C-alpha positions in Angstrom: -95.4 21.7 52.6 -92.7 19.2 52.0 -89.3 19.0 53.6 -87.7 20.5 50.6 -89.9 23.6 50.8 -88.9 24.2 54.4 -85.2 24.6 53.8 -83.7 27.5 55.6 -82.9 30.6 53.6 -79.2 30.8 53.0 -78.5 27.1 53.5 -75.4 26.2 51.4 -76.1 23.0 49.5 -73.3 21.0 47.9 -73.9 22.6 44.5 -73.4 26.0 45.9 -70.3 25.0 47.9 -68.5 23.3 45.0 -69.8 25.4 42.1 -66.5 27.3 41.5 -64.1 24.4 42.1 -66.1 22.1 39.8 -66.2 24.8 37.2 -62.4 25.1 37.3 -61.9 21.4 37.1 -64.4 21.0 34.3 -62.6 23.8 32.3 -59.3 22.1 32.8 -60.6 18.7 31.8 -62.3 20.3 28.7 -59.0 21.9 27.7 -57.2 18.5 28.1 -59.9 16.8 26.0 -59.7 19.5 23.3 -56.0 19.1 23.1 -56.3 15.3 22.8 -59.0 15.8 20.2 -56.8 18.1 18.1 -53.2 16.8 18.7 -53.8 13.2 19.5 -53.8 10.3 17.1 -56.9 8.2 16.4 -57.1 7.0 20.1 -56.5 10.5 21.3 -59.3 11.9 19.1 -61.7 9.3 20.4 -60.8 9.9 24.0 -60.9 13.7 23.5 -64.3 13.6 21.7 -65.8 11.2 24.2 -64.5 13.3 27.1 -66.0 16.5 25.7 -69.4 14.8 25.3 -69.2 13.5 28.9 -68.3 17.0 30.1 -71.2 18.6 28.3 -73.6 16.1 29.8 -72.1 16.7 33.3 -72.5 20.5 32.9 -76.2 20.1 31.9 -76.9 17.7 34.8 -75.1 20.0 37.3 -77.0 23.1 36.1 -80.3 21.2 36.6 -79.3 20.2 40.1 -78.1 23.7 40.9 -81.4 25.3 39.7 -83.4 22.8 41.7 -81.5 23.6 44.9 -79.6 20.3 45.5 
């Protein structure tokens, strides 16, 4: 067995510890990006759209890390 398989049951990894705070911050950033996308000028629209894309990628990466136990 590898070292990853020998983790103690109930060990709190960083993804477990920071799951809720990261979800709140991600939601707030998504709201800001959405407002910039809708209410901003051309620069705001680009910043808001790009920010939403980055946040979606972050959520996917975090879910993969969380499921793998990191």
